[in-house]
N, C-alpha and C positions, 0 to 999 in steps of 0.2 A: 467112497468118496472123502470121507473123513481120515481115512488112512493114508491117501494121496496127497491131502493138504498137509498132513504132519509131515509125510515125506519131504513136499515142497518146502516147507518151513524149516526143516533140518538141513536141507541144502543151502538154504538161503543165510542160515546161522553161520554154517561152517566156512561158506564163502566170504562171510564178513570177516570172521576170525581170522582168516589166511589174508586178506587185505590188511587189517589192523598188525597183524603180526609183520607183514612185509613193510609196512609203511614204517612201523618202530625200529627194524633192522637196517633202513635207508636213511631215515631222517632222525628218529627220535633216539636213538644210540648213537654215541660217538665211536667212530671207529679207532682202532690203535694209532693211524696215521693223523687223524685229527687231534688225537690227544697230544701227540707229540708237537705238533704244529703250535697248538695251544700252551704249550708248557714253555715253549722257546719264544713267546712273544717279546719279552723284554723290557728296557726302560730306554727311553731316547737319551741321547748323550747330554742335552739341556736339562734333563731332569736327575742326572745324576749327580753325587757329592763326592766328587773326586778327591784323592790325598794328593798333596804334591811331594815331589822330593826334596830333601835336605839341599841346601844352598851348593856344597861340594858336588853331588851328582848333576844339579843342573849346569855347574860348570863343567862338569866332563862331559855332558851330552853336547853342550854348546862348542866344546872344543873340537868334538869330531868334525862339526860343520866347519869350522876354521880351517882344520886340515884337510878339507875337501873328500871326507870320508860321508858320503851321501846315502850309501848303500852297503850293507855287510857283504856283498858279493865283491865289494873293492878290495877286501883283505885277502892276503897270500898266506898268513903266517896263521897255522892251526893252533887252538889252546887244547889242553888235555884236562878236560872235566874240572874237578873241584882245584886241580894243581895247575892254575892257570896265572898266578902271580907274573909270569914274563909276558903276559899278554902286550903288546906294546901298544894297544889302545884300551884305555877303559870304557866301560859301557857295553862293550861288544864281546862275543865269545862265540866260536865256532869249531867244528870238528867234523870229521867223517865218521860215522857209525855204522858198524856192520852187521848185516842181519843175525848173524849166528852168535854175535857177543853182545850186542846192546852196547850202553854206555850213558854217560852224563855229559851234558853239555852247560856251561856256565858255571858260576861259583864267586870267587873272589871279584874278578874282575866285571862282573856284571852286579854286583853289590848284594850277593848272597841268592840270586834269582837263578833257577836252574831248572833243567828238564832232565828226567832219568827214563832212560828208554830200555825196556826189557828187550830180549834177543827174540828174533822173528816177530817183531813189530811190523814189519814190511818186507818185501819181496827181495829188494835190492838192497845195496849200500845206498846211505844218504848223507848229504853234506847238510848239517843243522845249524841254524844260528839262534843264539839268544841275545836281544837287543834292548837295553834300556833307553826308552824314549819317554815323551811328553805327547799328551794328547789335548785337544780343545776342550774347553770345559767353560761352559757360558758363564757360570756363578763366580768361578775361582780364576780364571784366565788360562792355567794350564794344571793339567794332572799327571800323576805318575802311572806310566804303564810298562810292560814288557812285552815286545813281540817275539814269537817264537815262529821262526820261519824254515823252510819254505811252508806256505798253506797246503795241507796234504791230510787225509785220512790214513790212520792206523789200524793194523789189522787187531791189535790188543791194546787195552789202554795205558798210556805212558802219564807218569806222576810229574806234575808241575810243582814247584815251590816257588813261592813269593816270600820275600823276606820284608818286615816293616823296620827294620834297622835303620835304614837310610831315608824313611819317610819323615816329612815334617808334619806330624801327628801327635798330640799330646794328650789325646783322648784315651778311652778303654780299649785295647786292642781286640776285646771281645765283641765290640759293635764293628769292626772291619768285615767285609763282604769280599771275596773274590768272584770277579765276573770275567767273562769271556764276550767278545765283540762277534756277533754275526755279521759276517762281511756283505750279506746279501741285501739283509734289511738295516745295517748299522746300528742295530739295537744291541744292548748290553744284556747278558743273561747270567744268573747267579749260578756258578760251578757248584752242583749237588753235592752234598756229602764232603764238604771241606772240613780239614781237620786242622784245628789252630794248636800250635806248640808254643805255650808261653815263654818256655825257657829258652828255644831256639829263636823265638820271634819270627815264627814263620806261618803262612799258611799253605797248606797242600791240600792237591785233589788230583784226581785221575779224569783225564779226558780222552778222547779218540780223533783228535784232530790239531791242528795247529792255527793259532791266530792270535790277536791281541789280546792280552789279560791286565785287568786294573784292579786296585782296590778302591773300594766306597764306603762311605760310613753311614749309618743309620743317622736320618735328619732329626731325631728327638735325641739321640746320644752322642753324637760327634761332637768334636770339639774344634 
């Protein structure tokens, strides 16, 4: 009888452990997808401290609207990477990128902002755009941003470089952060592993998708 009771007790303990472990795997432990979701929660636009463009860039962006250029798809003249001084419109650059060669879009005409696409980043050729824009900022009115279009995923990461040379910012550039906007939530997420080049006055980061990117400064250290 005593042996039978011990046997039942062992079964109950084993069953309890099984349920405990099952509960942890479902609820107590966070699976990778949840970690990814939590990491990309982001910051609301009204809580961001965007940096504005210098007046000459704001004028160039305003001139596009005066000329009736409301969307980059209205452009018919391609630009060629960093060598785009002949671009007829400031603040916008575009070109076809072939999957077997890759290439760079943006540069001088987009105020030092560009994307470098490696070969085989997608399955076909693509028409890519870099556009300097302004976005709403509840605190400062407007903020500097760069749109990389069209919105899409890449098979390998592409390198986005944003220059602060044309920003109306006199604080320490080391306090600037590079953010991308989650189009589904509208929140802004820090680009992880961004690299600051003080000599070139740029921030670069690798991303696997196109969206809007912007600079923001730390509330305690910005100017």
